[in-house]
LOBAVO-476460 format. One record per residue (C-alpha): residue number from 1; z, x, y. Coordinates in nm, 2 decimals. Each point is the difference from the previous one (the first is absolute). Last residue first. Layout:
<pos: NUM	pz: Z	px: X	py: Y>
...
// end
This chain:
<pos: 111	pz: 8.19	px: 14.24	py: 8.85>
<pos: 110	pz: -0.04	px: -0.19	py: -0.33>
<pos: 109	pz: 0.21	px: -0.17	py: -0.26>
<pos: 108	pz: -0.13	px: -0.35	py: -0.07>
<pos: 107	pz: 0.21	px: -0.25	py: -0.21>
<pos: 106	pz: -0.17	px: -0.33	py: -0.07>
<pos: 105	pz: 0.21	px: -0.28	py: -0.16>
<pos: 104	pz: -0.08	px: -0.16	py: -0.33>
<pos: 103	pz: -0.07	px: -0.36	py: -0.11>
<pos: 102	pz: 0.30	px: 0.00	py: -0.24>
<pos: 101	pz: -0.03	px: 0.02	py: -0.37>
<pos: 100	pz: 0.14	px: -0.19	py: -0.29>
<pos: 99	pz: -0.06	px: 0.09	py: -0.37>
<pos: 98	pz: 0.32	px: 0.20	py: -0.03>
<pos: 97	pz: 0.15	px: 0.02	py: 0.35>
<pos: 96	pz: -0.22	px: 0.20	py: 0.23>
<pos: 95	pz: 0.00	px: 0.09	py: 0.37>
<pos: 94	pz: -0.32	px: 0.15	py: 0.14>
<pos: 93	pz: -0.07	px: 0.28	py: 0.24>
<pos: 92	pz: -0.35	px: 0.03	py: 0.15>
<pos: 91	pz: -0.06	px: 0.37	py: 0.05>
<pos: 90	pz: 0.06	px: 0.30	py: 0.23>
<pos: 89	pz: 0.25	px: 0.22	py: -0.18>
<pos: 88	pz: -0.25	px: 0.28	py: 0.01>
<pos: 87	pz: 0.04	px: 0.02	py: 0.38>
<pos: 86	pz: 0.36	px: 0.11	py: -0.06>
<pos: 85	pz: 0.33	px: -0.19	py: 0.06>
<pos: 84	pz: 0.32	px: 0.19	py: 0.04>
<pos: 83	pz: 0.19	px: -0.32	py: -0.08>
<pos: 82	pz: -0.08	px: -0.32	py: -0.19>
<pos: 81	pz: 0.27	px: -0.25	py: -0.06>
<pos: 80	pz: -0.13	px: -0.25	py: -0.26>
<pos: 79	pz: 0.20	px: -0.32	py: -0.01>
<pos: 78	pz: 0.03	px: -0.29	py: -0.25>
<pos: 77	pz: 0.13	px: -0.34	py: 0.11>
<pos: 76	pz: 0.15	px: -0.30	py: -0.17>
<pos: 75	pz: 0.26	px: -0.01	py: 0.29>
<pos: 74	pz: 0.32	px: 0.01	py: -0.20>
<pos: 73	pz: -0.17	px: 0.22	py: -0.26>
<pos: 72	pz: -0.06	px: 0.27	py: 0.26>
<pos: 71	pz: -0.22	px: 0.27	py: -0.16>
<pos: 70	pz: -0.08	px: 0.36	py: 0.05>
<pos: 69	pz: -0.29	px: 0.24	py: -0.02>
<pos: 68	pz: 0.02	px: 0.34	py: 0.18>
<pos: 67	pz: -0.29	px: 0.21	py: 0.11>
<pos: 66	pz: 0.00	px: 0.37	py: 0.11>
<pos: 65	pz: 0.19	px: 0.19	py: -0.27>
<pos: 64	pz: -0.25	px: -0.10	py: -0.27>
<pos: 63	pz: -0.32	px: -0.14	py: 0.16>
<pos: 62	pz: -0.28	px: 0.20	py: -0.18>
<pos: 61	pz: 0.21	px: 0.02	py: -0.32>
<pos: 60	pz: -0.02	px: -0.38	py: -0.04>
<pos: 59	pz: 0.35	px: -0.15	py: 0.01>
<pos: 58	pz: 0.26	px: -0.15	py: -0.23>
<pos: 57	pz: 0.31	px: -0.21	py: 0.09>
<pos: 56	pz: 0.29	px: -0.16	py: -0.18>
<pos: 55	pz: 0.13	px: -0.30	py: 0.20>
<pos: 54	pz: 0.12	px: -0.21	py: -0.29>
<pos: 53	pz: -0.30	px: -0.23	py: 0.01>
<pos: 52	pz: -0.21	px: 0.31	py: -0.01>
<pos: 51	pz: -0.17	px: 0.17	py: 0.29>
<pos: 50	pz: -0.34	px: 0.16	py: -0.01>
<pos: 49	pz: -0.19	px: 0.21	py: 0.25>
<pos: 48	pz: -0.35	px: 0.11	py: 0.09>
<pos: 47	pz: -0.22	px: -0.14	py: -0.29>
<pos: 46	pz: -0.37	px: 0.06	py: 0.06>
<pos: 45	pz: -0.29	px: -0.23	py: 0.08>
<pos: 44	pz: -0.33	px: 0.18	py: -0.06>
<pos: 43	pz: -0.18	px: 0.18	py: 0.27>
<pos: 42	pz: -0.30	px: -0.07	py: 0.23>
<pos: 41	pz: 0.22	px: -0.10	py: 0.29>
<pos: 40	pz: 0.37	px: 0.06	py: -0.08>
<pos: 39	pz: 0.19	px: -0.23	py: -0.22>
<pos: 38	pz: 0.38	px: -0.01	py: -0.01>
<pos: 37	pz: 0.26	px: -0.13	py: -0.24>
<pos: 36	pz: 0.36	px: -0.10	py: 0.06>
<pos: 35	pz: 0.20	px: -0.13	py: -0.30>
<pos: 34	pz: 0.26	px: -0.26	py: -0.10>
<pos: 33	pz: 0.22	px: -0.04	py: -0.31>
<pos: 32	pz: 0.12	px: -0.36	py: -0.05>
<pos: 31	pz: 0.34	px: -0.15	py: -0.05>
<pos: 30	pz: 0.09	px: -0.02	py: 0.37>
<pos: 29	pz: -0.29	px: -0.21	py: 0.10>
<pos: 28	pz: 0.10	px: -0.31	py: -0.20>
<pos: 27	pz: -0.12	px: -0.27	py: 0.23>
<pos: 26	pz: -0.32	px: 0.17	py: 0.10>
<pos: 25	pz: -0.13	px: 0.00	py: 0.35>
<pos: 24	pz: 0.00	px: 0.38	py: 0.03>
<pos: 23	pz: 0.01	px: 0.17	py: 0.34>
<pos: 22	pz: -0.15	px: 0.34	py: 0.02>
<pos: 21	pz: 0.09	px: 0.24	py: 0.28>
<pos: 20	pz: -0.16	px: 0.33	py: 0.11>
<pos: 19	pz: 0.19	px: 0.24	py: 0.22>
<pos: 18	pz: -0.20	px: 0.26	py: 0.18>
<pos: 17	pz: 0.05	px: 0.36	py: 0.10>
<pos: 16	pz: -0.17	px: 0.28	py: 0.19>
<pos: 15	pz: -0.10	px: 0.35	py: -0.10>
<pos: 14	pz: -0.37	px: -0.07	py: 0.05>
<pos: 13	pz: -0.04	px: -0.27	py: 0.27>
<pos: 12	pz: 0.04	px: -0.37	py: -0.08>
<pos: 11	pz: -0.23	px: -0.30	py: -0.02>
<pos: 10	pz: 0.14	px: -0.31	py: -0.16>
<pos: 9	pz: 0.17	px: -0.15	py: -0.30>
<pos: 8	pz: 0.33	px: -0.19	py: 0.02>
<pos: 7	pz: -0.07	px: -0.31	py: -0.21>
<pos: 6	pz: -0.05	px: -0.11	py: -0.35>
<pos: 5	pz: 0.01	px: -0.35	py: -0.14>
<pos: 4	pz: 0.05	px: -0.06	py: -0.37>
<pos: 3	pz: -0.05	px: -0.36	py: -0.13>
<pos: 2	pz: 0.12	px: -0.11	py: -0.34>
<pos: 1	pz: -0.14	px: -0.31	py: -0.17>
// end
């Protein structure tokens, strides 16, 4: 059983930054792709960023140039650096590995 634990969410003003982290309890973390999703109130969960086991990345158009996904295999951790945040980035952000999901961390962008 794999557990994913997100942290780093919070309240930030427009234009600000946050760094989300996701710690993966799995024993073979490095061989799996990982993703960050988000879900805003009343909306479907959407893919934000993807990172392959080899470190290749892909992003939703809405976050390209502002968000960066990365991984530290030595720490079993996935990161999402979020810069130039906008109110429309407000959502619960979830870490994903295959069929495993974290509990989510709330990000609120508001002045």
